[in-house]
C-alpha positions as CSV (number, residue, x, y, z in Angstrom):
1,X,22.9,-38.5,-3.1
2,X,21.0,-35.3,-4.5
3,X,20.5,-35.4,-8.1
4,X,20.1,-32.2,-10.1
5,X,18.2,-31.8,-13.5
6,X,20.4,-29.9,-16.0
7,X,20.2,-28.7,-19.5
8,X,22.6,-30.3,-22.0
9,X,21.9,-27.2,-24.3
10,X,22.4,-23.5,-23.3
11,X,19.9,-22.7,-26.0
12,X,17.0,-24.4,-24.3
13,X,17.7,-22.6,-21.1
14,X,17.7,-19.4,-22.7
15,X,14.4,-20.1,-24.6
16,X,12.8,-20.7,-21.1
17,X,14.0,-17.5,-19.5
18,X,13.6,-15.3,-22.6
19,X,9.9,-14.3,-22.0
20,X,10.6,-13.4,-18.4
21,X,13.6,-11.3,-19.3
22,X,11.6,-9.5,-22.1
23,X,8.8,-8.8,-19.6
24,X,11.3,-7.4,-17.2
25,X,13.1,-5.1,-19.8
26,X,9.7,-3.9,-21.2
27,X,7.9,-3.0,-18.0
28,X,10.7,-2.3,-15.6
29,X,14.1,-1.5,-17.0
30,X,13.0,0.4,-19.9
31,X,10.4,2.6,-18.1
32,X,13.1,3.0,-15.3
33,X,15.7,4.2,-17.7
34,X,13.1,6.5,-19.6
35,X,12.2,8.1,-16.1
36,X,15.9,8.7,-15.3
37,X,16.5,10.3,-18.6
38,X,13.5,12.6,-18.1
39,X,14.4,13.5,-14.7
40,X,17.8,14.9,-15.5
41,X,16.8,16.6,-18.7
42,X,14.1,19.4,-19.7
43,X,12.0,19.2,-22.8
44,X,12.3,22.1,-25.2
45,X,8.9,24.1,-25.3
46,X,8.1,23.4,-28.8
47,X,9.9,19.8,-29.0
48,X,13.1,19.3,-30.6
49,X,14.8,17.2,-28.1
50,X,15.6,17.3,-24.4
51,X,18.2,19.8,-22.7
52,X,20.6,18.3,-20.0
53,X,19.8,20.3,-16.8
54,X,21.3,18.0,-14.0
55,X,19.7,18.3,-10.8
56,X,17.5,21.4,-11.5
57,X,14.3,19.3,-11.7
58,X,15.0,17.9,-8.1
59,X,16.0,21.5,-6.9
60,X,12.7,23.0,-8.1
61,X,10.7,20.2,-6.4
62,X,12.5,20.2,-3.1
63,X,12.2,24.0,-2.8
64,X,8.4,23.8,-3.6
65,X,6.2,23.8,-0.4
66,X,3.2,22.2,-2.4
67,X,5.5,19.1,-3.0
68,X,6.6,18.9,0.7
69,X,2.8,18.9,1.6
70,X,2.2,15.9,-0.8
71,X,5.1,14.1,0.9
72,X,3.6,14.7,4.3
73,X,0.1,13.8,3.3
74,X,1.6,10.5,1.9
75,X,3.4,9.5,5.0
76,X,0.2,10.1,7.1
77,X,-1.7,8.3,4.6
78,X,0.7,5.2,4.7
79,X,1.1,5.0,8.4
80,X,-2.8,5.5,9.1
81,X,-3.9,2.9,6.5
82,X,-1.3,0.5,7.4
83,X,-2.2,0.7,11.1
84,X,-6.0,0.2,10.3
85,X,-5.5,-2.5,7.8
86,X,-3.1,-4.7,9.8
87,X,-5.0,-4.1,13.1
88,X,-8.4,-5.0,12.0
89,X,-7.0,-7.8,9.9
90,X,-5.1,-9.3,13.0
91,X,-8.3,-9.1,15.0
92,X,-10.4,-10.8,12.5
93,X,-7.7,-13.6,12.0
94,X,-7.5,-14.1,15.7
95,X,-11.3,-14.6,16.0
96,X,-11.5,-16.8,13.0
97,X,-8.6,-18.9,14.3
98,X,-10.5,-19.7,17.4
99,X,-13.2,-21.4,15.2
100,X,-16.2,-19.5,16.3
101,X,-19.5,-20.2,14.6
102,X,-19.5,-19.9,10.8
103,X,-15.7,-19.5,10.9
104,X,-15.4,-21.2,7.6
105,X,-17.5,-18.8,5.9
106,X,-15.7,-15.9,7.5
107,X,-12.4,-17.2,6.0
108,X,-13.7,-16.7,2.5
109,X,-15.7,-13.6,3.0
110,X,-12.8,-11.6,4.7
111,X,-10.7,-12.2,1.6
112,X,-13.0,-10.9,-1.0
113,X,-12.1,-7.0,-0.8
114,X,-8.8,-7.6,-2.0
115,X,-10.1,-9.0,-5.2
116,X,-11.8,-5.8,-5.9
117,X,-9.9,-3.4,-8.3
118,X,-9.0,-0.1,-6.9
119,X,-11.1,2.0,-9.2
120,X,-14.2,0.0,-8.5
121,X,-13.6,0.1,-4.9
122,X,-13.1,3.9,-4.9
123,X,-16.4,4.4,-6.9
124,X,-18.2,2.2,-4.3
125,X,-16.9,4.0,-1.4
126,X,-17.4,7.3,-3.0
127,X,-21.1,6.5,-2.8
128,X,-21.1,4.8,0.6
129,X,-19.4,7.9,2.1
130,X,-21.3,10.5,0.1
131,X,-22.8,13.2,2.6
132,X,-26.0,13.6,0.6
133,X,-26.8,9.9,-0.3
134,X,-24.7,7.4,1.4
135,X,-24.9,5.9,4.9
136,X,-23.4,9.0,6.6
137,X,-26.2,11.2,5.1
138,X,-28.2,10.2,8.3
139,X,-25.4,12.0,10.4
140,X,-25.7,15.0,8.1
141,X,-29.4,15.2,8.6
142,X,-28.9,15.5,12.3
143,X,-25.7,17.4,12.4
144,X,-25.5,19.5,9.2
145,X,-22.1,19.4,7.5
146,X,-20.5,17.2,10.2
147,X,-19.3,15.1,7.2
148,X,-18.5,16.6,3.7
149,X,-15.4,15.1,2.0
150,X,-16.2,17.3,-1.1
151,X,-15.5,20.5,0.9
152,X,-13.6,19.4,4.1
153,X,-9.9,18.1,3.6
154,X,-9.7,16.1,6.6
155,X,-13.0,14.1,5.8
156,X,-11.7,13.5,2.3
157,X,-8.5,12.2,3.7
158,X,-10.3,10.0,6.3
159,X,-12.5,8.6,3.4
160,X,-9.6,7.6,1.1
161,X,-7.7,6.0,4.2
162,X,-10.8,4.0,5.0
163,X,-11.3,2.8,1.5
164,X,-7.7,1.7,0.9
165,X,-7.6,0.1,4.4
166,X,-10.8,-2.0,3.6
167,X,-9.1,-3.3,0.6
168,X,-5.9,-4.5,2.2
169,X,-7.6,-5.8,5.3
170,X,-8.4,-9.1,3.2
171,X,-4.8,-9.2,2.0
172,X,-3.5,-9.1,5.6
173,X,-6.1,-11.4,6.8
174,X,-4.8,-14.2,4.6
175,X,-1.2,-14.1,6.0
176,X,-2.3,-13.7,9.5
177,X,-4.6,-16.6,9.5
178,X,-1.9,-18.7,7.8
179,X,0.7,-17.7,10.5
180,X,-1.8,-18.5,13.3
181,X,-2.6,-21.9,11.8
182,X,1.2,-22.8,11.8
183,X,1.4,-22.2,15.6
184,X,1.4,-25.5,17.4
185,X,-2.0,-26.2,19.1
186,X,-0.2,-27.8,21.9
187,X,1.3,-24.4,23.0
188,X,-2.1,-22.9,23.0
189,X,-3.6,-25.7,24.9
190,X,-0.8,-25.9,27.6
191,X,-1.4,-22.3,28.2
192,X,-5.1,-22.6,28.5
193,X,-4.5,-25.4,31.0
194,X,-2.2,-23.2,33.1
195,X,-5.1,-20.7,33.5
196,X,-4.1,-18.2,30.7
197,X,-7.1,-16.5,29.2
198,X,-7.5,-15.7,25.4
199,X,-6.0,-12.1,25.9
200,X,-2.9,-13.6,27.8
201,X,-2.4,-16.3,25.2
202,X,-2.6,-13.7,22.5
203,X,-0.1,-11.4,24.2
204,X,2.4,-14.0,25.5
205,X,2.3,-16.7,22.8
206,X,0.7,-15.8,19.4
207,X,1.9,-12.3,18.9
208,X,5.5,-13.2,19.6
209,X,5.4,-16.2,17.0
210,X,3.6,-13.6,14.7
211,X,6.4,-11.2,14.5
212,X,7.9,-12.4,11.1
213,X,4.5,-12.1,9.6
214,X,3.8,-8.7,11.2
215,X,7.2,-7.4,9.9
216,X,6.6,-8.7,6.5
217,X,3.0,-7.2,6.2
218,X,4.3,-3.9,7.5
219,X,6.9,-3.7,4.8
220,X,4.4,-4.5,2.2
221,X,1.6,-2.4,3.5
222,X,3.6,0.6,3.6
223,X,5.2,0.2,0.2
224,X,1.8,-0.4,-1.3
225,X,0.2,2.7,0.4
226,X,2.7,4.9,-1.6
227,X,2.2,3.1,-4.9
228,X,-1.3,1.5,-5.0
229,X,-3.4,4.4,-3.9
230,X,-3.8,6.1,-7.2
231,X,-6.9,4.5,-8.4
232,X,-8.9,5.2,-5.1
233,X,-7.8,8.8,-4.9
234,X,-8.5,9.4,-8.5
235,X,-12.1,8.2,-8.5
236,X,-13.0,9.4,-5.0
237,X,-11.4,12.9,-4.7
238,X,-8.9,13.6,-7.7
239,X,-6.7,14.9,-5.2
240,X,-9.0,17.4,-3.7
241,X,-10.5,19.3,-2.2
242,X,-7.7,21.9,-2.3
243,X,-5.1,19.2,-2.7
244,X,-5.8,17.8,0.6
245,X,-5.6,14.3,-0.8
246,X,-3.1,14.9,-3.4
247,X,-0.7,12.2,-2.6
248,X,2.9,11.7,-4.1
249,X,1.7,9.1,-6.7
250,X,-1.3,11.2,-7.8
251,X,0.8,14.4,-8.1
252,X,3.1,12.4,-10.4
253,X,0.1,11.6,-12.8
254,X,-1.5,15.1,-12.4
255,X,1.8,16.9,-13.2
256,X,2.9,14.4,-16.1
257,X,-0.3,13.8,-17.9
258,X,-2.4,16.9,-17.1
259,X,0.2,19.5,-16.6
260,X,2.4,18.0,-19.2
261,X,5.5,18.4,-16.9
262,X,7.2,15.2,-17.8
263,X,10.6,16.1,-16.4
264,X,9.1,17.3,-13.2
265,X,6.9,14.0,-12.9
266,X,10.0,11.8,-13.8
267,X,11.9,13.5,-11.0
268,X,9.1,13.0,-8.6
269,X,9.0,9.2,-9.5
270,X,12.5,9.0,-8.7
271,X,12.0,10.7,-5.3
272,X,9.1,8.3,-4.5
273,X,11.2,5.3,-5.3
274,X,14.0,6.6,-3.2
275,X,11.6,7.4,-0.3
276,X,10.0,3.8,-0.5
277,X,13.6,2.4,-0.4
278,X,14.5,4.5,2.6
279,X,11.4,3.5,4.7
280,X,12.2,-0.1,3.8
281,X,15.7,0.2,4.9
282,X,14.6,1.9,8.2
283,X,12.2,-1.0,8.9
284,X,14.9,-3.6,8.3
285,X,17.3,-1.8,10.4
286,X,15.3,-0.9,13.4
287,X,12.1,-3.1,13.4
288,X,13.5,-6.5,12.4
289,X,15.6,-6.5,15.7
290,X,12.3,-7.3,17.3
291,X,11.4,-10.2,15.1
292,X,11.6,-13.7,16.4
293,X,12.2,-16.2,13.6
294,X,12.7,-19.1,16.0
């Protein structure tokens, strides 16, 4: 018969959960409540309290083409970085799982990028991809101005996508490698004995069994691309050139802390949260159907 540990005193249980409840309130509920308050109010020009304006902040945002451009850029950034990070991580995990030479070293090395802070990563890639001093300066010496993130918006977007993807390759690699290790070797060996090559075994056995992990990482990567891209964008491009890399999360920072439009920034944060929730619902509604949990 199963035995459960119970507290004879309610006070002891409350003492244990109090620190976590305090953290959740201070860093989640209180900021969320403040954002909701600012989103539906408008600060007076010279202080003196906030005036209730209802949906006026949202109406101004949704009628602004600049804001819609930031939404489009965020969607492009999220889809591209997710595809690259998950695709490269899956390939690396498949090769490492086959226990090629030095595979134990690869398991450690491929994880390191995720441990690097986003601002430090952005600074490193800002130098690596610099047109005048980085690795790509060789291309510019052969084909002048073929790569210039400081002036070309497409090059700048490609640069931040590469930097963000490189960081999350390590994160995805951990989960893919763990999921591959959980697949029974007897299935792989039986397929090999039947004459199936490595590519056929991946397509018919490993990928179908990886669908729960693929779905989980898809949700996490898309969510993180909308939230965790600020540090890289701020260090590498600061939203430029000509707002070509001004993603939603960076626009919230720019309008709120530099433009001092707290109400507009709060409304943007609410829209960003709603968009992330909507994308998550869509993924669970349409993509999870193809997931095989057994």
